[in-house]
Wavefront OBJ file of the C-alpha trace (Angstrom):
o trace
v 88.251 92.951 100.835
v 88.492 92.850 104.605
v 86.337 95.429 106.460
v 87.772 96.118 109.921
v 86.940 98.195 112.954
v 90.263 99.995 112.603
v 92.105 102.030 109.972
v 95.201 100.709 108.203
v 97.738 103.325 107.121
v 100.240 102.856 104.313
v 103.652 101.530 105.408
v 102.362 100.213 108.730
v 101.923 96.611 109.934
v 98.675 94.715 110.330
v 98.286 91.482 112.305
v 95.022 89.555 111.973
v 93.682 86.437 113.633
v 91.367 84.920 111.040
v 88.770 82.361 112.064
v 85.624 83.108 110.034
v 85.194 80.569 107.196
v 84.630 83.327 104.596
v 87.969 84.957 105.381
v 89.779 81.650 105.637
v 88.533 81.058 102.097
v 89.759 84.499 101.067
v 93.256 83.910 102.437
v 93.400 80.504 100.766
v 92.569 82.106 97.441
v 95.050 84.927 97.935
v 97.907 82.563 98.722
v 97.569 81.204 95.197
v 98.605 84.642 93.906
v 102.201 85.676 93.294
v 101.813 88.867 95.367
v 98.842 88.292 97.703
v 97.095 91.433 98.914
v 93.638 92.475 100.065
v 91.857 95.765 100.667
v 91.108 97.047 104.172
v 88.267 99.512 104.769
v 86.832 100.873 107.995
v 83.503 99.516 109.234
v 81.272 102.546 109.739
v 78.507 100.598 111.458
v 78.306 96.986 112.599
v 80.754 94.332 113.755
v 83.838 92.729 112.230
v 82.367 89.245 112.376
v 79.023 87.966 111.141
v 78.528 90.203 108.103
v 75.954 92.896 107.417
v 78.302 95.761 108.299
v 78.290 99.192 106.644
v 81.637 99.810 104.981
v 83.511 102.952 104.066
v 84.449 103.532 100.449
v 88.069 104.467 101.122
v 90.838 102.205 102.361
v 94.303 100.724 102.021
v 95.742 97.674 100.338
v 97.427 95.186 102.679
v 100.258 93.056 101.281
v 100.576 89.677 102.984
v 104.098 88.996 104.235
v 103.531 85.978 106.501
v 100.837 83.433 107.344
v 100.999 81.323 110.500
v 98.488 78.439 110.691
v 97.062 77.384 114.058
v 94.668 74.623 115.103
v 91.387 76.390 114.260
v 92.492 79.711 112.793
v 95.413 81.446 111.135
v 97.438 84.552 111.839
v 98.187 86.876 108.945
v 100.887 89.541 109.007
v 100.514 92.219 106.344
v 101.855 95.687 105.545
v 99.799 98.650 104.376
v 100.367 99.689 100.770
v 98.611 102.103 98.422
v 95.379 103.859 99.293
v 92.313 102.935 97.261
v 88.752 104.094 96.705
v 85.893 101.650 96.289
v 84.035 102.081 93.000
v 81.548 99.281 93.524
v 80.871 96.548 96.054
v 80.107 93.133 94.613
v 78.141 90.292 96.163
v 80.095 88.456 98.879
v 81.839 85.429 97.382
v 81.730 84.321 100.268
v 83.996 87.153 101.464
v 83.520 90.821 100.471
v 84.774 91.847 97.026
v 84.938 95.241 95.346
v 86.162 97.130 92.299
v 88.886 99.558 93.361
v 90.730 102.563 92.011
v 94.305 103.019 93.295
v 95.105 106.517 94.519
v 98.440 108.252 93.915
v 100.865 108.219 96.842
v 101.491 111.407 98.780
v 104.611 113.235 97.622
v 107.412 114.561 99.784
v 108.770 118.097 99.658
v 111.906 118.981 101.622
v 110.155 122.126 102.791
v 107.908 119.885 104.908
v 110.768 118.640 107.089
v 110.233 121.160 109.922
v 106.554 120.224 109.995
v 107.422 116.522 110.052
v 109.863 117.027 112.930
v 107.241 118.991 114.857
v 104.659 116.269 114.221
v 107.064 113.617 115.483
v 107.813 115.581 118.658
v 104.119 116.088 119.457
v 102.981 112.584 118.498
v 105.637 110.924 120.653
v 104.802 113.194 123.593
v 101.073 112.492 123.400
v 101.612 108.781 122.741
v 103.716 108.628 125.921
v 100.720 109.900 127.889
v 98.593 107.168 126.329
v 101.253 104.623 127.288
v 100.994 105.699 130.933
v 97.298 104.795 130.695
v 98.220 101.549 128.904
v 96.344 102.756 125.813
v 99.235 103.283 123.403
v 98.813 101.791 119.927
v 102.565 101.506 119.399
v 105.645 102.025 121.508
v 105.945 105.853 121.673
v 109.663 105.448 121.011
v 109.194 103.167 117.996
v 111.779 103.650 115.283
v 110.512 105.263 112.091
v 111.441 104.647 108.496
v 114.220 106.733 106.963
v 111.811 107.554 104.145
v 109.931 110.745 105.163
v 106.656 109.724 103.518
v 106.678 106.330 105.205
v 107.678 107.954 108.513
v 104.763 110.388 108.270
v 102.252 107.559 107.908
v 103.917 105.694 110.765
v 103.533 108.744 112.984
v 99.819 108.732 112.147
v 99.697 105.112 113.290
v 101.485 105.874 116.576
v 99.174 108.774 117.459
v 96.521 107.834 120.088
v 93.505 108.982 118.110
v 89.987 107.720 117.473
v 89.276 105.639 114.388
v 87.220 108.511 112.989
v 90.213 110.848 113.269
v 92.485 108.196 111.808
v 90.118 107.820 108.869
v 90.274 111.582 108.303
v 94.062 111.360 108.250
v 93.947 108.479 105.785
v 91.991 110.674 103.373
v 94.540 113.519 103.454
v 94.964 115.170 100.053
v 98.672 115.856 100.510
v 101.464 115.294 102.991
v 101.311 118.808 104.405
v 97.632 118.321 105.208
v 98.387 114.958 106.830
v 101.099 116.367 109.084
v 99.144 119.526 109.923
v 96.009 117.587 110.828
v 98.043 115.097 112.831
v 99.524 117.906 114.906
v 96.135 119.559 115.453
v 94.437 116.313 116.467
v 97.189 115.368 118.910
v 97.225 118.828 120.509
v 93.451 118.564 120.933
v 93.798 115.129 122.547
v 96.721 116.059 124.794
v 94.868 117.955 127.581
v 92.339 115.123 127.843
v 95.141 112.607 128.359
v 96.982 114.907 130.780
v 93.842 115.165 132.931
v 93.308 111.416 132.850
v 96.917 110.719 133.813
v 96.589 113.188 136.703
v 93.393 111.461 137.886
v 95.044 108.056 137.661
v 98.044 109.316 139.637
v 95.809 110.707 142.379
v 93.913 107.429 142.557
v 97.155 105.492 142.886
v 98.406 107.795 145.624
v 95.149 107.397 147.499
v 95.304 103.592 147.418
v 96.397 102.023 150.684
l 1 2 3 4 5 6 7 8 9 10 11 12 13 14 15 16 17 18 19 20 21 22 23 24 25 26 27 28 29 30 31 32 33 34 35 36 37 38 39 40 41 42 43 44 45 46 47 48 49 50 51 52 53 54 55 56 57 58 59 60 61 62 63 64 65 66 67 68 69 70 71 72 73 74 75 76 77 78 79 80 81 82 83 84 85 86 87 88 89 90 91 92 93 94 95 96 97 98 99 100 101 102 103 104 105 106 107 108 109 110 111 112 113 114 115 116 117 118 119 120 121 122 123 124 125 126 127 128 129 130 131 132 133 134 135 136 137 138 139 140 141 142 143 144 145 146 147 148 149 150 151 152 153 154 155 156 157 158 159 160 161 162 163 164 165 166 167 168 169 170 171 172 173 174 175 176 177 178 179 180 181 182 183 184 185 186 187 188 189 190 191 192 193 194 195 196 197 198 199 200 201 202 203 204 205 206 207 208
């Protein structure tokens, strides 16, 4: 398991710089597996390094697709997979370990397509505001998967939301709830970003 200060959504990329000995050990062990993967959960309290953090009990599996060694650390590229719930945390060995239960994937219904299109329109618009402030998580114009379920999770990743809101999205019971909540959260965030962009523009115009 790899507790992080950020949420990983299914079907989205994850890039990690790993330098702590416990996680270097974990990656070494995983690379002996035929299909190496680890669980990612959000840290609710504490820091990513040093241990002692409080961890959420809901997360996402990350499938390793590439490892790039460096002088004193390694870079790991992974892709989010199935969502999981944590049944029990074990003693660190030396990295965190847990017993997990896989959760069923969200299912697509063609009747959701108008909602998905509306979510994409709003997410890209709000993400563009974040990009003006240099706070965008992804390129607002990033290409999405042709698969509507994958595209819905990718939209959640693009949206400029807090980790708490992202965690709420990760726990969505169905795809309609995910898309509806994504729209609501982005519309709530939009006026805040509009005001901040306006302030930044005024500051720039006032600079001599």
